[in-house]
N, C-alpha and C positions, 0 to 999 in steps of 0.2 A: 435139645438145646436150640433155642431160637437165635438166629444171627441176622440182625437187620443189615440190609445192603442198600447203598445209594441206588436210585432208579437207573442210572447209567450202567452200574454193575449188574443189576438184575437183567437188563436188556442184553448185555454181553452173554450172561449165562444162558438165557433163553435161546439166543441165536446159536450159540455153540451146541446146545443140546439138540436143537432142531437139525443142525447141519452135521453133527458128528455122530460117532458110534455109541453115544451115551443113551441108556434106556430111560434115564430120569435125571432131574436136577441133583438128587442125592448122589447118584453115581458120578456125575460130573464133578461135584464139589469134593467127593471122596478122592477122586483122582487128583484134583487141583491141590488139596491139602497134602496128599502123599508126596507129590512132586515138590511142593514148597518145603516140606519137612526134610526131604532128601537134600535139597539145596542148602538148608540151614545146617544140617549135619556136616556136609562137605565144607561149607564156609568155616564152621567152627574148627574142623580138623586142619584147615589150611590158613587159619587166621594170620599166623606169623608170616607165611610166604606172601599172602595177599597184601598185608600191611607194608611189607618191604617193597613190593612192586608199586603200590600206591605212592609211597614216598619218593621212589626213584622215577617212575614213569608218568604219574598222573598229577603230581604236585601235592604239596602239603594242603591239608584241609579236606581231602576226600575221606568220607566217613562211611560207615556201614549203611547209613541212611542213603548216602549218595550212591552207593553201589546198587541198592535196590531200586532207586527211583531214576537213576541216570543223572542226578543233579551233582553239582560240584565239579571242579576241575574242567570246566568247559561244557558240562552236560547241560541239557535244557529240559529239565523235568517240568511237566505241567503242574504237578501238585506234589508237595512234600508229604511223605508218609510219616505218621506218628508211630514211634517205636516205644513210647512210654507205656 
C-alpha cells in the first residue's frame, strides 16, 4: 500500500527514524499506526465520558476533530484534519 505524505511529514518520519530506535521507516510507521489505533479504540470505548467532559469543561462545539488537532474551545490548531 502506497501512502503519500506531505513533505513536512516525510521529514518528521526521517528525523525520528534517524534519531530513534527504529530500524526502518516501515517499523516507525507500524508503531505510529499501532499507537493511533489503540488511541482510537480507547476513544471509542470512552466516547460518552469524553463527550460529557467536553460539554461541561471545554464548552459546546468541541468535536472529535478538535480533540485530535487541538482546535476548538480555545485550542490553536495550525491545520484542521479531515476525518471524511
